[in-house]
C-alpha positions in Angstrom: -29.2 7.9 -25.8 -25.4 7.9 -26.5 -24.5 5.3 -23.8 -27.1 2.9 -25.3 -25.7 3.2 -28.8 -22.2 2.8 -27.5 -23.2 -0.3 -25.6 -24.8 -1.8 -28.7 -21.5 -1.4 -30.5 -19.6 -2.9 -27.6 -21.9 -6.0 -27.5 -21.2 -6.6 -31.2 -17.4 -6.3 -30.6 -17.7 -8.7 -27.7 -19.6 -11.3 -29.8 -22.7 -11.4 -27.6 -24.8 -12.9 -30.5 -22.6 -16.0 -30.3 -22.9 -16.6 -26.6 -23.9 -20.3 -25.8 -26.3 -19.2 -23.1 -27.3 -16.2 -21.0 -27.8 -16.2 -17.2 -31.0 -14.4 -16.2 -31.5 -12.9 -12.8 -33.0 -10.0 -10.9 -31.7 -7.8 -8.1 -32.9 -5.1 -5.8 -31.9 -1.5 -6.6 -33.0 0.8 -3.7 -33.7 4.4 -4.4 -34.9 5.6 -1.0 -34.9 4.5 2.6 -38.1 2.4 2.9 -38.7 3.7 6.4 -38.8 7.3 5.5 -42.2 9.1 5.6 -43.8 10.6 2.5 -43.8 9.5 -1.1 -40.4 10.6 -2.3 -39.3 11.8 -5.7 -40.3 8.7 -7.6 -43.8 8.3 -6.2 -45.9 6.0 -8.4 -42.8 4.6 -10.2 -41.1 2.8 -7.3 -42.6 0.8 -4.5 -41.7 -1.6 -1.6 -40.3 -5.0 -2.4 -38.4 -7.8 -0.6 -34.8 -8.7 -1.2 -32.7 -11.4 0.5 -29.8 -8.9 0.4 -31.6 -5.9 1.7 -34.8 -7.1 3.3 -37.7 -4.7 2.7 -36.6 -1.9 0.4 -38.0 0.9 -1.8 -36.9 1.1 -5.3 -36.7 -1.0 -8.5 -36.4 -4.7 -9.4 -33.7 -4.9 -12.1 -33.5 -7.9 -14.4 -30.3 -8.6 -16.4 -29.2 -11.1 -19.0 -25.5 -11.9 -18.8 -23.2 -14.0 -21.1 -20.7 -16.5 -19.7 -17.9 -13.8 -20.1 -19.9 -11.4 -17.9 -21.1 -9.1 -20.7 -24.5 -7.6 -19.9 -26.5 -8.4 -23.1 -29.8 -6.8 -21.9 -31.6 -5.3 -18.9 -34.9 -3.9 -17.8 -36.5 -2.9 -14.5 -39.9 -2.5 -12.8 -41.1 -1.4 -9.4 -39.6 -3.4 -6.5 -42.7 -5.5 -5.8 -42.6 -7.0 -9.3 -42.0 -10.7 -9.2 -39.4 -12.5 -11.3 -41.8 -14.3 -13.6 -43.8 -11.3 -14.9 -40.7 -9.3 -15.2 -39.1 -12.1 -17.3 -42.3 -12.3 -19.3 -42.1 -8.6 -20.3 -38.3 -8.9 -20.9 -38.6 -11.9 -23.2 -41.6 -10.5 -25.1 -39.7 -7.2 -25.7 -36.8 -9.2 -27.1 -39.1 -11.2 -29.4 -41.1 -8.2 -30.6 -38.6 -5.3 -30.7 -39.9 -2.1 -29.2 -37.8 1.1 -29.5 -39.0 2.2 -26.1 -37.6 -1.0 -24.6 -34.3 -1.2 -26.5 -32.3 -1.9 -23.3 -33.5 -5.5 -23.3 -31.2 -6.2 -26.2 -31.4 -9.1 -28.7 -31.6 -12.8 -27.9 -28.5 -14.8 -28.6 -30.3 -18.0 -29.7 -29.0 -20.0 -26.8 -31.0 -20.9 -23.7 -31.4 -18.8 -20.5 -30.3 -20.3 -17.2 -32.0 -19.0 -14.0 -32.7 -19.8 -10.4 -35.8 -21.1 -8.7 -37.4 -17.6 -8.7 -38.2 -18.3 -12.4 -39.5 -21.8 -11.8 -42.8 -22.9 -13.4 -43.2 -25.3 -16.3 -46.3 -23.6 -17.6 -44.4 -20.3 -17.9 -41.4 -22.0 -19.5 -43.6 -23.7 -22.2 -45.4 -20.5 -23.0 -42.1 -18.5 -23.3 -40.7 -21.1 -25.6 -43.9 -21.2 -27.7 -44.5 -17.5 -27.9 -41.0 -16.0 -27.7 -38.7 -18.8 -28.8 -37.0 -18.5 -25.4 -35.8 -21.7 -23.7 -35.3 -21.3 -20.0 -33.4 -23.8 -17.8 -34.3 -23.7 -14.2 -33.9 -26.4 -11.5 -37.3 -27.5 -10.1 -38.0 -27.0 -6.4 -36.7 -29.8 -4.1 -40.3 -30.7 -3.2 -41.1 -31.2 -6.9 -42.3 -34.6 -8.1 -39.2 -34.7 -10.3 -36.4 -33.0 -8.4 -32.9 -32.7 -9.9 -30.0 -34.6 -8.3 -27.7 -32.5 -6.2 -24.8 -32.7 -8.7 -27.0 -31.2 -11.5 -28.3 -28.4 -9.3 -24.7 -27.5 -8.3 -23.7 -27.5 -12.0 -26.5 -25.1 -12.9 -25.7 -22.9 -9.9 -22.0 -22.8 -11.0 -22.7 -21.6 -14.6 -25.2 -18.9 -13.5 -22.8 -17.6 -10.8 -21.6 -15.1 -13.4 -24.7 -13.0 -13.1 -24.3 -12.6 -9.4 -20.7 -11.4 -9.9 -21.9 -8.9 -12.5 -24.6 -7.6 -10.1 -21.9 -7.1 -7.5 -20.0 -5.0 -10.0 -23.0 -2.8 -10.8 -23.9 -2.3 -7.2 -20.5 -1.6 -5.7 -17.9 -1.0 -8.4 -20.2 1.3 -10.3 -22.1 2.5 -7.1 -25.6 1.7 -8.3 -26.5 0.9 -4.7 -25.8 4.5 -3.8 -28.1 6.0 -6.4 -30.9 8.2 -5.0 -32.5 9.5 -8.2 -35.0 12.4 -8.3 -36.4 11.5 -11.8 -37.0 8.3 -13.8 -35.0 9.6 -16.7 -32.0 10.2 -14.4 -32.1 6.7 -13.2 -32.4 5.3 -16.7 -29.4 7.3 -17.9 -27.3 6.4 -14.9 -28.2 2.7 -15.3 -27.5 2.7 -19.0 -24.1 4.4 -18.5 -23.1 1.9 -15.8 -24.0 -1.1 -18.0 -22.0 0.5 -20.9 -19.0 1.1 -18.7 -19.2 -2.4 -17.4 -19.1 -3.9 -20.9 -16.4 -1.4 -21.9 -14.2 -2.6 -19.1 -14.6 -6.2 -20.2 -13.7 -5.2 -23.8 -10.6 -3.2 -22.6 -9.4 -6.1 -20.4 -9.8 -8.4 -23.3 -7.6 -6.1 -25.5 -5.0 -6.0 -22.7 -5.0 -9.7 -22.1 -6.3 -9.3 -18.6 -9.0 -11.3 -16.7 -12.3 -10.0 -18.1 -13.8 -8.9 -14.7 -10.6 -7.5 -13.2 -12.0 -3.9 -12.7 -10.4 -3.0 -9.4 -7.1 -1.5 -10.8 -8.7 -0.5 -14.1 -11.0 2.2 -12.8 -9.9 5.1 -10.6 -12.8 7.0 -9.2 
């Protein structure tokens, strides 16, 4: 896929391999009104899931890894009902054991992943470290026997804020939230193109000496 090859080149130019950490998070991508009758175009590929942003929705659950500069280093998706932990499991395994069919996940940077409480679970974290060499930093729940102090939780939230900013770019600047695909290959192509364009805008802003995520006056639809 041309956009995937272009994106791989962009990630090299942007020094993704040297990123000190990656923020890992999922988001809802709706493909159809969940209240509509019938099965729709993507029957068997999408399903119903819950999102704090959308409520109940029909579509996909998209997982992205993002560097501190906002570069999307990898992504993958599954039906909307897929939980964060199993989606992360597949993502990290695909990075550790490269599969040409899952090339969109990209390559690990060698630094840790920072994530929110949706990825909480010490047993998962230890297995991912042992089997995939992936260290995940996630604040424990507040009812945990060993909760983090508020200052530490705020610090973690501040450094992973970048992934939420990037998700907003994908959904609104690149209009992923308006996608209503009729075929899986169409969604895959549109998503890959959006990710490549996002990373290209960061590269172009860097060349021009502009803020990395200042896209508003860079793109004219």
